[in-house]
N, C-alpha and C positions, 0 to 999 in steps of 0.2 A: 467892577464892583468897588466902591470906595472903602477905604479903611476907616473904621470908626476912630474918632479922636481919643487921645490918651492924655489925661491930665493927672499930674502928680501933686498932691497936697503935702506940704512938709514944713519943717523949720530946720535950719542947719545944725541946731543943737538938740537933736532928737534922734530917735531910732529911724527917722527918715533917711539917714545915711545908709542904712541897710538896703532900702528900696532904691535909692539913687544908684547904688552899685549894681543892683539887679537890673534896673532899667538900662544902664550903660552896657551891660552884658548882652541884653537882647538886641541892641542896635536899632530899636524902634524909635521913631520920633515921638516926642512927648512935650507937653507944656508943663511948666512948673508954677504953682501958686504957693507963695510963702505966707504962712500964717504966724501970728504972734501969740505967745502965751497970754491967757487972761483977757484978750480982746477979740481979735478976729477968729481965734480958735474956739471961742465960746459963743460966738455970734450966731444968730439964726441961720444965715445962709450955709455956714459950714456944719452946724448941728443937723441940718437936713441931710448932709452926706454922712457924717459920723456922729450920732447922738452922744457918744462918749466925749466928744469935744477934744479929741487927741489926734495927733498925727503919728505916722503917715496914713494916707489913704490914696486910692487911685479911682478915677472914673474912666472906664473904657467903653465908649459908646454909652449905652444905657446901664452898664454894669458897674456897680460900686463895690470895691473890695477894701476891707480894713484888716488890720492885724498883719504884722510883718511876714510871718511864715505863710499865711494864706495868700498874701500878695505875691510872694516869691513863687509859690506853687502855681498860682494863676498865670503869672507872666510866662513861666516856663512852658505852660501848655498853650497859651495864647500866641506865642511866637516860636513854634517848634523848629523853625529854620535855624534858630540859635543853638539848638542842641543842648539845652540846659536841664533836660530831664530824660531818664531812660524811657524807652517805649512802654506804652501803657500795659501791655500784656507780657512784658519781660519779667524774669525773676528779680532783676535789679531794681524794679519799681518798688518792691517791698523794702529793700534796703534803703532806698532813697527816702521813702516816707518815714521809715524808722528814725533816721538820724535828723531829718528836717524837724520832726515833731518832738524828738528827744531834746533838741535844743530849745524848742518853743515851750516845752513843759518842764521836765526836771532840771535842765541846765539853767535856764533863766530864773526859775524859782529858787534854786539853790544858791546861785551867786547873788541874787537880790537880797535874800534873807541874810546872807553873809555880810553884805554891805550895810544892812540895817542893824546888824548885831543881834539878829534873831537866832537863838540857839535852841534847837529841838532836842529835848532830853532823849537819850538813847532808848529809853523804855517807851517813848511815844513816837519813834521814827516810822512805825507802820502807818501812822495817821497822815503823813505827808507823802505826796506822790514821788518825791525824789529819795526818800529814805534818809540818806545822810550826804552832806556836801562832799566828803572824801570819796564816797562810793561813786557819786556822779562823775567826779574827775577821773577816777580810776577806770570806769567803764568807757568814758570818752577817749582816754589815752589808749586803751586797748583797741578801740575802733580805728584810731588814727595810725598807731604804730609807726611804721616807716613809710606809710603811704603818702603819695602826693595829693590824692583826692579820696573822698570817702566811698564813692560808688564806682565799681568796675574800672578803676584807674582813669576815670574821665571826670572833668570838672562839671559840676551841676549846681542847681539852685541850693542843694543841701550844703555845699561848700560855702556859698554866699552867706547863708544863715548861720551855720555852725561857726564859720570863721569870724563873722561879725560878733557873735556872742562871746567867743573866746577873746577876741580883740578888745572888746569893751571891758570884760572882766579883768584881763591882764593889765590893761592901761590904768585902771583905777585900783589895782592892787588887790582885787578880790579873788582872782584866780592865780594859782601858782604858775610861774613861768617855767613849766616843765620843758625839757629839751625837745620833746616831740611836738608840743604845742607851738613852741617858738619856730621850729623848722617848718611846720605846716603853714603857719601864718606868714612866714617870710615868702613862701612860694605864692600864696594868694595875693599878698600885697604888691607883688611884682607884676600882676596882671594889668595890661593897659586900661581895661575898663575900670578897675579899682582905682587906678591913679587918676583917670579922668573924673571919676566921681568925687574923689577927695579934692581935686582942684576946683570943681564946680561948687561944692559945699564950702570949701575954704574961702572962695571969693565972695560968698554971701555972708561971711562973718561967723 
């Protein structure tokens, strides 16, 4: 039985870096299509793949997946031999989903608003999914603690996504460089797949 082709649509100056890292962790072969902002990213061929006109996206056989967290979760399940997700019926699966989507929801929304200078009045915090920026960081710091990885002391797609969000936020000064965050990221950045991904994206400019 042949393996369906896997194509990765990206731009090196995008959240595609998250998916590049995830792809390198799977060890699966894939083709890369680089798209440019405002031109090929908004052209009809790519809009047929992602009507949002944004990267990243993947096509795996006849399956198209967009949104970084969804792509990470999909790839972990599509390539189980890489061991990037807990077993489906294990208790750890709940923890895995929890932190993967915590980063996709509250964490990204909180640090993006921080970057944009959007201040939520304390009396209106119940209206936003993350409550407050500081609360989000405190909760995540509690989850990381002294752990090397978020779920059952094993590296998973949740670490790819959470680590990427933390890395972006800290790089651009939107997330405090708390000692536990810095320690956690240092371990992730030392992974060979992460380093390969950085080299590949770096070579593309």
